[in-house]
C-alpha positions, 0 to 999 in steps of 0.5 A: 500500500502506498502512503501519501501525506498531504499538508494544508496550512501546516508543515508536518515534522519528520517525527509526525511523518514517521508516526503516520507512516508507521501507524498507517503501515499497520493497515497494509495487512488488509490491502494489496500493494496497488492500494493508495492511502492518502492522509490529509493533515489540515490546520483549520484555525486552532483545530488540526483535522486528520483525514484518511482515505484508502482507495483499493480496487475501485472502492474507498474507505474514509474517516476524519477527525478534528482535534488539538493536534495531529498526533491525537488525530492519527490515533483517533482516526485509525480505529474508525478505519478499522471499524469500517473494515471489520464491519464490512469484512464479509462484503470486502473479503474478496476485494481485500488481501487474503487472510487479512482477518486471521489476526486480532484487530490493531486498534481496539477502541473508537475515540469520541471525536468533537463534531464541528461545522464544516463547509467544503467543495469536493471534486472527485472522479466518478467510478462506473459501478452498479447500483448494488455496488454504490449501496455497498459504498454508501454503507461502507463510508457511513455517509447519507448519500453516494454519487456514482456513474451507472456502469450500464448507462454512464449517467450520474446517479445518487443513492441516499439513506432515507430517514427510516433506514431504507436506501433510495436512488435518485435518477436525474431527469434529462433536460429537454 
């Protein structure tokens, strides 16, 4: 697994980079060599935001935390990533590295993370997939919606989580 560290409004020390690489490296047992883990370190005022995104075989696992420093942030975000992996291990076993789940979990407890108000614009590449795969990604990421490109029609679709727990699908109407 390749690890990329991206800094925004801050400069990571060599010590922090070493700690991030060491701790993220423990997740390599789950992923193949062609997987990419991007660690975003962003200083936003007095908050240090740590975001980890792992791209593997067309899928994504992502978690973020905000706190006082990046050292605590990396310690708090890793249990979230591992919980996502374990929560969906039956769905993911065919896509993740073989025999990854025979060892004990690396990060045992999930930390409480303060919730803040965040406004951002995101740009991302749409991955062609079926609706079922998009629902799986929605569940994996724990988001309320997921945007994807329909593999059959190449049109943009949105799956979303309804208030009763069901999943809905939005199919945009073509303009005339």
